[in-house]
C-alpha positions as CSV (number, residue, x, y, z in Angstrom):
1,M,0.0,0.0,0.0
2,Q,2.9,2.3,0.8
3,I,4.3,1.8,-2.7
4,K,0.9,2.5,-4.3
5,I,0.6,5.7,-2.2
6,Q,4.1,6.8,-3.4
7,L,3.2,6.1,-7.0
8,G,0.0,8.1,-6.7
9,K,-2.2,5.1,-7.3
10,L,-3.7,5.1,-3.9
11,R,-5.0,8.1,-1.9
12,L,-6.1,7.7,1.7
13,Q,-7.9,10.1,4.0
14,L,-5.6,9.3,7.0
15,P,-1.9,8.3,7.2
16,L,-1.4,4.6,6.3
17,E,0.1,3.8,9.7
18,E,-3.0,5.2,11.5
19,I,-5.4,3.2,9.3
20,I,-3.5,0.0,9.8
21,R,-3.3,0.4,13.6
22,S,-6.9,1.3,13.8
23,Q,-7.9,-1.8,11.8
24,Q,-5.7,-4.0,13.8
25,E,-7.6,-2.9,17.0
26,T,-11.1,-2.7,15.5
27,N,-11.2,-5.6,13.1
28,N,-8.3,-7.8,14.3
29,L,-6.4,-7.1,11.1
30,Q,-3.3,-9.3,10.9
31,I,-0.2,-8.5,8.8
32,L,1.0,-11.6,7.0
33,P,4.7,-12.1,6.5
34,I,6.0,-13.5,3.2
35,S,6.9,-17.1,3.9
36,L,8.9,-19.6,1.9
37,A,5.6,-21.4,1.1
38,H,4.3,-18.2,-0.4
39,T,7.4,-17.7,-2.5
40,L,7.5,-21.3,-3.8
41,A,3.8,-21.2,-4.7
42,L,4.6,-18.5,-7.3
43,E,6.0,-21.2,-9.5
44,G,2.6,-22.6,-10.4
45,L,0.8,-19.3,-10.6
46,P,-0.5,-18.2,-14.1
47,M,1.1,-15.0,-15.5
48,P,-1.8,-12.7,-16.5
49,H,0.6,-9.9,-15.6
50,R,4.0,-9.6,-13.9
51,D,3.4,-7.4,-10.9
52,P,5.3,-9.2,-8.2
53,F,3.2,-7.7,-5.3
54,D,-0.1,-8.8,-6.9
55,R,1.2,-12.3,-7.5
56,L,2.4,-12.5,-3.9
57,W,-1.0,-11.4,-2.7
58,V,-2.7,-14.1,-4.7
59,V,-0.5,-16.9,-3.3
60,Q,-0.8,-15.6,0.2
61,A,-4.6,-15.4,0.0
62,N,-4.7,-19.0,-1.4
63,I,-2.3,-20.5,1.1
64,E,-3.8,-18.7,4.1
65,G,-7.4,-19.3,3.1
66,A,-8.0,-15.6,3.0
67,T,-10.0,-13.4,0.7
68,L,-8.1,-10.8,-1.3
69,I,-9.6,-7.3,-1.0
70,S,-9.1,-5.2,-4.2
71,R,-11.0,-3.4,-6.9
72,D,-8.3,-4.3,-9.5
73,K,-10.0,-6.4,-12.2
74,I,-6.7,-8.2,-12.9
75,F,-7.4,-10.5,-10.0
76,E,-10.4,-11.9,-11.9
77,Q,-7.8,-13.7,-14.1
78,Y,-6.2,-15.5,-11.1
79,P,-7.5,-18.4,-9.1
80,V,-8.3,-16.4,-5.9
81,Q,-11.3,-15.3,-4.0
82,V,-11.7,-11.5,-4.3
83,F,-14.0,-9.1,-2.4
84,W,-14.9,-5.7,-3.7
């Protein structure tokens, strides 16, 4: 998210750190580390596009049994559950 903010692709009403801390407290938001299993799962992932962060999010969501939250239509091309 920080990179998207720096690139001008994401605008937030509050500082990112404040939003994350608030969501951690309010909604039990957990920050997932990138594990070896996530990295190795990239090998079998289709390549609709090459954004390494998007690809990591897809494998993380699949391995962790999580839903990816995004408006980006590119995720429709991946085998992942998406909300938004």
